[in-house]
C-alpha positions as CSV (number, residue, x, y, z in Angstrom):
1,M,139.8,-135.6,-40.4
2,P,138.4,-136.3,-43.9
3,C,134.7,-136.8,-44.2
4,G,132.8,-138.5,-47.0
5,R,130.1,-136.6,-48.8
6,L,126.7,-138.0,-49.6
7,S,126.5,-137.4,-53.3
8,G,124.3,-140.2,-54.5
9,Y,121.3,-137.9,-54.9
10,N,120.9,-134.8,-57.0
11,L,118.2,-132.3,-56.1
12,Q,115.3,-132.3,-58.5
13,P,114.1,-129.0,-59.9
14,M,110.8,-129.5,-58.2
15,R,111.0,-130.3,-54.4
16,R,108.8,-133.2,-53.4
17,I,106.8,-134.0,-50.3
18,Y,106.7,-137.7,-49.4
19,A,104.3,-138.7,-46.6
20,G,103.3,-141.9,-45.0
21,T,103.5,-144.0,-41.9
22,S,106.1,-146.2,-40.2
23,G,104.8,-149.5,-41.7
24,W,101.7,-150.7,-43.5
25,A,101.0,-154.3,-42.5
26,Y,98.2,-153.7,-40.1
27,S,95.0,-155.7,-40.6
28,S,93.4,-153.5,-37.9
29,W,93.3,-150.7,-40.6
30,K,90.6,-152.6,-42.5
31,G,87.5,-150.6,-42.8
32,G,89.2,-147.4,-41.7
33,F,92.0,-147.2,-44.4
34,Y,92.1,-150.6,-46.2
35,P,88.9,-152.0,-47.8
36,P,87.3,-154.5,-45.4
37,K,87.9,-157.6,-47.6
38,L,91.4,-156.8,-48.7
39,G,93.9,-159.5,-48.0
40,S,97.2,-158.7,-46.4
41,A,99.1,-159.5,-49.6
42,G,97.4,-156.5,-51.2
43,F,98.1,-154.0,-48.4
44,L,101.2,-152.3,-49.8
45,N,99.8,-152.0,-53.3
46,Y,96.7,-150.4,-51.9
47,Y,98.7,-148.2,-49.5
48,A,100.7,-146.9,-52.4
49,T,97.5,-145.7,-54.2
50,R,96.9,-143.2,-51.4
51,L,100.4,-142.4,-49.9
52,N,103.7,-142.0,-51.7
53,S,106.2,-143.2,-49.1
54,V,106.7,-145.5,-46.2
55,E,109.3,-145.9,-43.4
56,V,110.4,-149.5,-43.2
57,N,110.9,-150.6,-39.6
58,Y,111.3,-154.2,-40.5
59,T,115.0,-153.6,-41.2
60,F,115.7,-152.5,-37.6
61,T,115.5,-156.1,-36.3
62,S,115.7,-158.2,-39.5
63,H,117.8,-158.3,-42.7
64,L,115.9,-157.6,-45.8
65,S,116.2,-160.1,-48.6
66,R,116.5,-159.1,-52.3
67,K,113.3,-161.2,-53.0
68,M,111.3,-159.2,-50.4
69,A,112.7,-155.9,-51.6
70,N,111.8,-156.7,-55.2
71,G,108.3,-157.7,-54.2
72,W,107.8,-154.3,-52.5
73,I,109.2,-152.5,-55.5
74,E,106.8,-154.3,-57.8
75,A,103.8,-153.5,-55.6
76,T,104.4,-149.7,-55.7
77,P,104.3,-147.0,-58.5
78,D,107.5,-145.5,-60.0
79,D,107.5,-142.4,-57.8
80,F,107.1,-144.2,-54.5
81,K,109.9,-144.0,-51.9
82,F,111.0,-146.4,-49.2
83,A,112.8,-144.8,-46.2
84,V,114.7,-147.6,-44.4
85,K,115.6,-147.8,-40.7
86,A,119.2,-149.0,-40.1
87,H,119.7,-152.3,-38.3
88,Q,119.9,-152.2,-34.5
89,E,123.3,-153.9,-34.7
90,I,124.6,-150.6,-36.1
91,T,122.8,-148.2,-33.8
92,H,122.0,-150.0,-30.6
93,F,124.4,-153.0,-30.2
94,K,127.6,-151.5,-31.6
95,R,126.5,-147.9,-31.1
96,L,128.2,-146.6,-34.3
97,R,131.6,-148.2,-33.4
98,G,133.1,-151.1,-35.4
99,T,130.2,-151.2,-37.8
100,S,131.9,-151.8,-41.1
101,A,130.6,-155.3,-41.7
102,A,127.1,-154.5,-40.5
103,M,127.0,-151.3,-42.6
104,K,128.2,-153.2,-45.7
105,K,125.3,-155.7,-45.3
106,F,122.8,-153.0,-44.7
107,V,123.8,-150.8,-47.6
108,A,123.8,-153.9,-49.9
109,S,120.2,-154.6,-48.9
110,L,119.2,-151.1,-50.2
111,Q,120.5,-151.6,-53.7
112,P,117.3,-152.9,-55.2
113,F,115.5,-149.7,-54.1
114,A,118.3,-147.6,-55.4
115,K,118.3,-149.3,-58.7
116,A,114.6,-148.8,-59.0
117,N,114.9,-145.1,-58.0
118,K,112.7,-145.8,-55.0
119,L,115.2,-145.4,-52.2
120,G,114.4,-142.6,-49.7
121,P,116.7,-141.8,-46.7
122,A,118.2,-144.3,-44.4
123,L,117.3,-143.5,-40.8
124,F,119.8,-144.1,-38.1
125,Q,117.9,-144.0,-34.8
126,L,120.0,-143.9,-31.7
127,P,118.8,-145.4,-28.3
128,P,117.5,-142.9,-25.7
129,N,120.4,-143.7,-23.3
130,F,123.1,-143.0,-25.9
131,K,124.5,-139.6,-24.9
132,C,126.4,-137.3,-27.1
133,D,129.8,-138.6,-28.4
134,L,130.9,-136.2,-31.1
135,K,134.1,-138.1,-32.0
136,R,132.3,-141.4,-32.5
137,L,129.6,-139.7,-34.6
138,E,132.2,-137.9,-36.8
139,D,134.1,-141.2,-37.3
140,F,130.9,-142.9,-38.3
141,L,129.8,-140.1,-40.7
142,A,133.2,-140.2,-42.4
143,K,132.5,-143.7,-43.6
144,L,129.0,-143.3,-44.8
145,P,128.8,-144.3,-48.5
146,G,128.0,-141.6,-51.0
147,S,125.2,-143.8,-52.5
148,V,122.9,-143.4,-49.4
149,R,121.1,-140.3,-48.2
150,A,120.9,-140.5,-44.4
151,A,119.1,-139.0,-41.4
152,F,120.0,-139.3,-37.7
153,E,117.4,-139.4,-34.9
154,F,118.9,-138.5,-31.6
155,R,116.8,-139.4,-28.6
156,H,119.0,-137.9,-25.8
157,P,119.0,-134.1,-25.5
158,S,122.8,-133.9,-25.1
159,W,123.1,-134.3,-28.9
160,F,121.3,-131.1,-29.7
161,V,124.4,-128.8,-29.8
162,D,126.0,-126.8,-32.5
163,D,129.0,-129.1,-33.0
164,V,126.7,-132.0,-33.8
165,F,124.7,-129.9,-36.2
166,A,127.9,-128.8,-37.9
167,A,129.1,-132.4,-38.2
168,L,125.9,-133.4,-39.9
169,R,126.0,-130.4,-42.3
170,K,129.6,-131.3,-43.3
171,V,128.4,-134.5,-44.9
172,N,124.8,-133.5,-45.8
173,V,123.1,-135.7,-43.3
174,A,119.7,-134.6,-42.0
175,L,118.8,-134.1,-38.4
176,C,115.7,-136.1,-38.0
177,L,113.0,-133.7,-36.7
178,A,111.3,-136.1,-34.3
179,E,108.3,-135.1,-32.3
180,S,106.8,-137.0,-29.4
181,D,105.2,-136.4,-26.1
182,K,108.6,-136.9,-24.4
183,L,111.1,-135.1,-26.6
184,L,111.1,-132.4,-29.3
185,T,114.0,-132.1,-31.7
186,P,115.2,-128.5,-32.4
187,N,114.0,-127.2,-35.8
188,I,117.4,-127.2,-37.4
189,Q,118.3,-127.9,-41.1
190,T,121.5,-129.8,-41.6
191,A,121.0,-131.2,-45.1
192,D,119.4,-130.5,-48.5
193,F,116.3,-132.5,-47.5
194,F,114.1,-132.8,-44.4
195,Y,113.0,-135.9,-42.4
196,L,110.1,-135.6,-39.9
197,R,108.9,-138.3,-37.5
198,L,105.6,-137.3,-35.9
199,R,105.1,-139.7,-33.0
200,K,102.1,-138.4,-31.2
201,E,99.1,-140.7,-31.2
202,K,96.6,-137.9,-31.9
203,Y,96.9,-134.6,-33.8
204,S,94.0,-132.2,-33.8
205,P,92.8,-130.5,-37.0
206,Q,94.6,-127.3,-35.9
207,A,97.8,-129.2,-35.1
208,R,97.7,-130.9,-38.6
209,K,97.2,-127.5,-40.2
210,K,100.4,-126.2,-38.5
211,I,102.2,-129.4,-39.7
212,A,101.1,-128.8,-43.2
213,A,102.3,-125.2,-43.1
214,R,105.7,-126.3,-41.7
215,V,106.1,-129.0,-44.4
216,A,105.2,-126.5,-47.1
217,E,107.9,-124.2,-45.9
218,F,110.4,-127.0,-45.7
219,S,109.6,-128.1,-49.3
220,G,110.8,-124.8,-50.6
221,R,114.3,-125.8,-49.3
222,G,114.5,-129.5,-50.2
223,D,112.5,-132.7,-50.4
224,A,110.5,-133.4,-47.3
225,F,109.9,-136.9,-45.9
226,V,107.2,-137.1,-43.3
227,Y,106.1,-140.2,-41.3
228,F,103.3,-140.4,-38.8
229,K,103.3,-143.0,-36.1
230,H,102.0,-146.5,-37.0
231,Q,99.5,-147.9,-34.6
232,D,96.5,-150.3,-34.4
233,T,94.2,-147.6,-35.7
234,P,94.7,-145.9,-39.1
235,E,94.8,-142.3,-37.9
236,G,98.5,-141.9,-38.9
237,A,97.8,-143.0,-42.5
238,L,94.8,-140.7,-42.7
239,Y,96.8,-137.8,-41.3
240,A,99.5,-138.5,-44.0
241,E,96.9,-138.6,-46.7
242,D,95.4,-135.3,-45.5
243,L,98.9,-133.7,-45.5
244,L,99.5,-134.7,-49.1
245,R,96.0,-133.4,-50.1
246,K,96.7,-130.1,-48.4
247,Q,100.0,-129.7,-50.3
248,I,98.3,-130.4,-53.7
249,I,95.6,-127.9,-52.9
250,S,98.1,-125.2,-51.9
251,A,100.4,-125.8,-54.8
């Protein structure tokens, strides 16, 4: 069966590490990450002075307008990247089958980011009760547009098999290396970039040191996109900032 190749991105001579959190609109971060008197309209602009990427979860339940995307683009510097989660209609309601119309709408919403060179990977997060269906995955991957770099987060352990990894490699799609208290994804490279989701609420200094070493090793083999869990307190944002600082020091 023919498979499309994701050729919309070329590797840069210098690998980059992009780090952030899964969202930024948290007024509870005031005083811990945001200045105490900063209004919510200024959150993203300030976030982008300290972190160089964000994972957009808004797109999982809502359709992003061009006006909103352009506002985010204007609020961030030239080298900032937006990773965007695919709409739940694609991953949860239709479960990768019969998704042509939904995918067309989703991909169209990414065009402002692509035009501004601020588009990171699109994340396709499958539901925890979605067990491995290799044929369905292969059919979906074959239709992915070449303009989008993609990562897949599997949340049922049945997906962690060699045939799935091979299917991802064939079209240069990343296995999302997700870490939580419930499930740990195998440390397998399937694309020319890496996508990490660090979902634990707390990481000790020693754990963050190990993460930094892991990311540094990844960055020698491709761009690395790393997102800590968003929550009411700003630890995730501070962890991401510390990770970026460690990479600068070690460079």
